[in-house]
N, C-alpha and C positions, 0 to 999 in steps of 0.2 A: 695174335686176333685183334688186339686194340688198333693197331696201323689198318686193319682190313676195314673195321668200324668208321673209322675217320675216313678213308679212302670213298665209302659208300655214301655217307653226309656230303662230302664233297662235290662228288657226282650227281648227286640229288640237288644239290644248290645251283651247280653248272646247267641243270637241265632248265632253271627256272628263268634263266638269262638270255637275252635276245641273242641268237647268232650272227644277224647280221643286221644293217640299216633297215627299217621297215619303210617302206615308200606308199603312202596313202595312195588309195583308187581316186578320191575325190579329196580335195583340201578341206580341213576342218579349221572353223572360225575358233580363235583361242584368245585370251586373255592371261597374261601372267605377270608375276611383280618381283623386278629385282632386289635383291638382298639390299639392305642397308641402305636405301635412297628413298627420297619422299616419295609418297604413294603416288602422285601424279607423276612425277618425274621418272620414276621409275617403272611405269606401266607399259607394258609390251603387248602391242596388240597384231594380228595379222591373222594369215591363214598358215598352219601347221601341215607342212608337206612332207616331211619324213622325221625318223627318230630311233634311237637305240638305247642302250643303256646308259650311256654316259651323256649323250647330249641330243636337243632336237633342232629342226630346221623351221624358221619362220619366214613367211613372204608376206610384206605389205606392198602392194604395187610393184615398183620395180626393185624395192629394197628387199634383200634378203641377208638374214642373219642367222648364225648357229650359236645358240646359247647351251652351255653346260646345266644339266638338272641342278647341281649344284649351287649355280650362280643364282636360282631364282628362290623364291620361298618356298619352304616344303611345303606349304599348304596349298599354293596355287599349283607347284609342281605334282602334288598326289592329284589333285582335284584334275588337271587334264590327262594324266596317266588313267585315271579312272576312267574318263571318256572313250578311251581305247579298247578297252577290253569289252570281250562278247561275255556279258553278265552269266550267260548259261554253261560258260567254260570253267570248270573247276581249276584247270592248270592256268589260266588266265588269272583268276583271282590269286592263286598262288605267287605268281611272277608279281602281280600288283602288292601283294603283302610284303613280299621280299624286297621290292622296291621301296615301300614306304620304311619298312625297317632301316634300310641303308641311309635314307634322308631324316631319320630320326622324328617320324611321327608316327610312334609307338602305338597309339589307342587305333589310329586309322588302320595301321598295319597290322594289328591283331583281329581288327574286324573282318579285313579282308580274308585273312588266314582261316578264319572260322567259317566265312563262307565257301572257301575252298573245300574245307573237310567235310562240311554239310552237303557240298555236293559230292563228294568223293571221299568216304572215308580212309582209302587206301592213302591219302596224301597227308596223312596226319603227323606221320615221322619226319616228312621234310618240313611240314609247318612248325614241327616242335624245334627241328634243327634250326629253322631260321631264327626264332625269339630266342634260343639258346647262344646266339652269337652277339658279339659286340653290336649295339645300335650307332646309327649317323657314322656310317662308315664314309658316305660321298661328303658329308659336312665336314667331317675332321680332315678330308684331304685338302679342303682349301685354307686350312689354318696354317700360320707361317709355322717354319721347322722349330721344333722344341730348342736347338742351337743357336737359333737366330740371334743375332748380336743387335742390342737396342741402338735406335739412331742417335747419332752424337748431335749435340746441339751446335749449332752455326752460328756465324758473326751477325747473321743478320735475321736471325730467329728473335720474335719478339720479347722484351724482356717484362717479366710478371710484375705488376704493381706491388711496392713493398711499402706498407703502411709505417709511419715513424723515419722514414727518409728524409733526412734534412735537403732544403732546396739547394740546388746545385750540387749536391754528392752524388758521385758515381752510382748507378744500380747495380747490384751484383746478380749474376744470372742465377736462379733459384734452381736448386737439385730436389726434386722430390723424393722424400723417404717413402718407403715401404708403408701400406695402410696399418693401423695398428687392429689389434682384433676387436676393437669398440667399433671403430670404423667399419671394418668388415661386417659385424653384427647390425649395425645401424643402415648399411647398404642394402643386406639382405631383408630387412625388415620392410624397408621402402619397395622393395622389389615385390616382396607378397602381397603387400596392400595394393601395389597396382596391377598385379596378377588377378586378384580377387576383384577389383573393380572390372576389369576387361571380361572375367568369366561372366559376371553377372550382367555385364552389357551385351554380351555375345550369346550366352546362353549356352557356353561350352563349359568343360572340365579341362584345365591344363594338369599334364603329369610333370613332376618336378624333376 
């Protein structure tokens, strides 16, 4: 019986995915931000012309580019997807919540799933199945493989300054040791303080 339950959940989740790419009847102006880039340099603007669960296509004049949803910041990806749904459709809210859960915006995803269930209580089992699964699936797919080997130093790599080295003495290439527990703790504390400042400035609440 257990495998039947698992199959039913899988089928429910599959129904929330887009069967094929959606082409918009009228282009929709959008702004998204690429990950790990300065805000101005990483801003992509243009007209959204089509999308599916993996990527979307933006056209700006004669330039057309296809971007993976996982290549842009989760916040801008979710905001764009939310503009594409029918706010009166419980199924659309469920699809949006599933998408948000996959890209790791848990709070927004839960809110969308809650809207889906409010419009159609029969979707509660499917909504519960979404949050029962691991979040951030699309985000993790962009991470390097666990067995990836670290980059080896090359001869033309810059040499780290070494205080105390005598003038004319050949510099040695530094091999960085793993951080100590104390260094980990300090880094986490700094991150928490930065997050608290950002929360206060933006008026939002981050989830650890």
